[in-house]
MIMILUM-794554 format. One line per field, with one value per residue (C-alpha): residue in three letters; x, y, z. Coordinates in steps of 0.1 Angstrom, whole numbers, plus 2048, in hexadecimal, padded with zeros to 3 digits. Each point is the difference from the previous one (the first is absolute). Example, Ala and Ser with C-alpha at 12.3 -4.5 7.8 and 13.67 -1.06 7.14 Angstrom:
BEGIN
resn: c(ala  ser) .
east: c(87B  80E) .
north: c(7D3  822) .
up: c(84E  7F9) .
//
This chain:
BEGIN
resn: c(unk  unk  unk  unk  unk  unk  unk  unk  unk  unk  unk  unk  unk  unk  unk  unk  unk  unk  unk  unk  unk  unk  unk  unk  unk  unk  unk  unk  unk  unk  unk  unk  unk  unk  unk  unk  unk  unk  unk  unk  unk  unk  unk  unk  unk  unk  unk  unk  unk  unk  unk  unk  unk  unk  unk  unk  unk  unk  unk  unk  unk  unk  unk  unk  unk  unk  unk  unk  unk  unk  unk  unk  unk  unk  unk  unk  unk  unk  unk  unk  unk  unk  unk  unk  unk  unk  unk  unk  unk  unk  unk  unk  unk  unk  unk  unk  unk  unk  unk  unk  unk  unk  unk  unk  unk  unk  unk  unk  unk  unk  unk  unk  unk  unk  unk  unk  unk  unk  unk  unk  unk  unk  unk  unk  unk  unk  unk  unk  unk  unk  unk  unk  unk  unk  unk  unk  unk  unk  unk  unk  unk  unk  unk  unk  unk  unk  unk  unk  unk  unk  unk  unk  unk  unk  unk  unk  unk  unk  unk  unk  unk  unk  unk  unk  unk  unk  unk  unk  unk  unk  unk  unk  unk  unk  unk  unk  unk  unk  unk  unk  unk  unk  unk  unk  unk  unk  unk  unk  unk  unk  unk) .
east: c(DC9  7F8  815  7F1  80E  822  800  7F6  81D  819  7F7  804  822  80C  7F9  80F  824  802  818  7F0  7F9  7F9  7E0  7FF  7F5  820  817  7F3  804  821  80B  7E7  80E  813  825  7FA  7E4  7E7  7E9  7E3  7F8  7DC  7F2  823  7FC  822  80E  80A  7F8  812  820  801  7FA  81B  818  7F9  80B  7E0  7FA  7E2  7E4  7EF  7DE  7EC  7E6  813  81C  80C  804  812  818  808  806  816  815  803  807  821  813  7E7  7EF  7DE  7EC  7E6  7E3  7E1  7E4  7DB  7F9  7DB  80A  820  800  818  817  7F9  81B  818  808  810  7F4  7E3  7FB  7E0  7FD  7E3  7EF  7E0  7F1  7EE  7FA  826  804  7FF  818  818  7FF  806  81D  813  817  7FE  80B  7FD  7F8  7E5  806  7E0  7F7  7E3  7E4  7E3  7DE  80C  805  818  804  816  7FD  7E2  7DE  7ED  7F8  803  826  803  800  7E5  80A  817  7FA  825  7FE  7E1  80E  820  7F2  812  821  80F  802  823  7F7  7E0  7F9  7DF  7F9  7E0  7F7  80E  81B  810  807  821  7EE  7FD  7DB  7F9  816  802  822  805  81D  7F4  811  7F5  804  7F7  7F2  813  7F4) .
north: c(6FC  824  81D  7F9  7DD  80C  81B  7E6  7E9  81D  80B  7DD  7FB  823  7F7  7DE  7FE  7D9  7ED  7EF  7DB  7E5  7EC  7E0  7EC  80B  7FB  7DD  7F6  810  7DD  802  81F  7FE  80A  81B  810  81D  807  817  80C  80C  81A  7FF  819  806  7E4  7E5  7E5  813  804  7DB  7F6  817  7F3  7DD  809  809  81F  811  818  80E  812  813  81C  814  816  803  7DA  7FF  81C  7EE  7DF  811  80F  7DE  7EC  813  7E9  7E3  7F8  80F  817  810  813  811  7EC  800  7DC  808  813  7EF  7DE  7E5  7F4  7DD  7E5  818  7F3  7E1  80A  816  808  810  806  811  80C  7F2  809  7E1  80B  800  7DB  7F7  81C  7F4  7DD  80D  815  7E1  7EF  7DA  7F0  822  801  815  807  80E  809  815  801  7E9  803  7F8  822  7FF  826  809  806  80E  801  800  7DB  808  803  7DF  7DD  7E7  7DD  7F0  81D  803  7DD  808  821  7F0  7DE  7FE  7FF  7E2  803  7FD  80C  80A  80A  80C  7F5  813  7FD  7DD  7F9  816  825  7FB  7F9  818  805  81E  7FA  7EA  7F8  7F1  7F6  7F5  7F9  806  7DE  7FE  7DF  7F0  804) .
up: c(752  808  80D  822  7FF  7F6  81B  81A  7F6  7FD  823  80E  7F0  809  825  7FE  80E  800  7EA  7E2  806  7E7  802  813  7E1  7EF  81E  807  7DB  7F5  7F5  7E3  7F1  7DF  801  7E6  7ED  803  81C  808  823  7FA  818  810  81B  810  7EB  818  7E6  7E4  815  809  7DC  7F3  81B  7F3  7DD  7EF  7EB  811  7F7  81E  7FB  819  7FF  81A  7F4  824  802  7DF  80A  821  7ED  7E6  81C  811  7E0  7F8  7E7  800  7DF  809  7E9  817  7F1  80B  7EF  804  7F7  7FA  7E1  7F6  7EF  80A  7E4  7F3  806  810  823  80F  822  80C  825  80D  826  812  7E0  7F2  7DE  7F5  7DC  7FB  806  7DA  7F7  81C  7F2  7DC  80C  80C  7E8  7FC  820  811  825  812  825  80F  824  80D  81A  802  810  823  80E  81D  806  7E2  7DB  7EE  812  7DF  7F8  7DA  806  811  7F0  805  80B  7E6  7E8  7F6  7F3  7EB  7F3  7F4  7F7  7DE  813  810  826  80F  823  811  824  80E  823  808  825  803  81A  81A  800  7EE  7E0  7E3  806  7EA  7E1  7E2  7F0  7DD  7EA  7DE  7DE  7DD  7EF  7DB  7F4  7E4  7DD) .
//
């Protein structure tokens, strides 16, 4: 990322007075979380996912490009087990076999998919939610920052799918038309 990117996100988070919220993929699948372990909220923004993970008993690392977002999260976290850091994921490597849970919401950098998989411990879970190509008036307008149909399944094919939701334009207006949601697990084959 560039300084321009960081400035853009700093400005957005500086102006945001909303409470941090966890992603729907995490909220709808809390029952899959381990009772303990380590988690990473990647591109955490204001840290809604990190806060929920820590409240559920996980030790959390929260990374974001924006120091403004990290400062707000640090203030909000108080005594929760969250280590929030300003990190440019484009120049920082993910540690291998480090996390029991990784959550990514509304961030897409396709080339990181193998590193995200490698960062999961055996039986680790990935919770991923971001925009797809069905533009419904929100999210990025650049198609490069939106998933193709079923692309999350292809990006994380080595993982075992535990939950997947991508409705496209099927059904009524209550559908999640412009997002894909995935929970997948790193299962190592025996031997």
